[in-house]
N, C-alpha and C positions, 0 to 999 in steps of 0.2 A: 546962247547962240545956236542956231540951227544950221547944220551942214546939209548941203543938197547933193552930195556926191554919192555915187554908187559904183561898184566894180562889177562888171559882167565877166564871169568866169568862163562861160561857154555859150556859144551862139550858133544856131543852125537854122537853115531855111529848108522848106519842103514844098515841092510843087508836083502835083500829079495831074494827069489829064482830066480826071473827073471830079477833083476836089480843089477847093480854093487854096491858094498858098498860105503857109503859116510859118511862124518863126518861134523857136524855143530858146529860152534863155535860162541858164542857171545863174542866179544872182546872189551875191554876197554883199549885204548892205551894212554899213557901219552903225554903231550905237549912236543914238540921237540924231540920225540923219533924216531927211525928209525929201520926198518927191512930191512937190505941191500940186502938180497938174499932170498926172499920168495920161498918156495918149488915150483918148476915148473915141477914136475914129474906127476902132476895130473891136470885135469880141475878144475877151481875154479870160483865161482860166489861170488861177494862182493856187499852187500847192505849197504849203508851208512845211519846210523840212526841219528847220531849227530856228530858235529865237522867239522874240516877242515883238509885237507892233500893233498898230491900229490902221485900219483901212476905212477911210470915209468914202462911202458909195452913195451918191445922191445925198439924201438926208439921213442916212443910216450909217452907224459905225460898227465895223466888224472887228473883234479882237483876233489878232493873228497869233497863233501858237502852233506847235508841231501837230500835224494831223488835220489841220483846217484846209479845206478845198473850196474855193470860191469861183463861181462863174459870173462874169459881168458882161452884159450885152453892150454893143456899141451905142454911143450916144449918152451914156450915163457918166457924169463927172466922177472922178476918183482921185483921192489923195492918200499917200502912204506916209506914215510916221513910224519910225523905228525906235523901239525902246532898248533892246539889246541887239547884238549882232544877229542879223536875220538872213537866213538862207532860203531862197524861194525858187521854185520852178515856175516860170511864167511862159504861157503859150498865147501868142497873139495870132488871130486869123481874121480874114474878111468877115464882115457881118453876115450872119445867116438868119434871115427872117423866120425860118422854121423853128429856131431855138427860142423864140419869144422875146419879150421885153422885160422880163423880171430877173433880178439878181437871185441866185440860189447859193446856198451854203451847206456844206457837209462837213462833219467832223469824224475823223477816224481815230481809233485808239492805236497808238504806235508803241 
């Protein structure tokens, strides 16, 4: 059975005169949970702080583990599946055409 619940630990919004609004969420997701259709109307960056999971981005799957940082532009479908408790920093913001239309991934050694 797949659970679809997530707990948001912290949420903040930011709006400046010269920059589009954004929201930051520190998320703690339960083992074996799933978010089948993440909002893809905005650009999003995801930084994995702890845990393991998989992020389907379009036709590609990214393994989520500590140190992984993913940028996904608006318009690309995304689904999140959690293997172990997963702690993420998620930043959503209005689509920026200057950032391109490609997903990019970085891994940092923590």
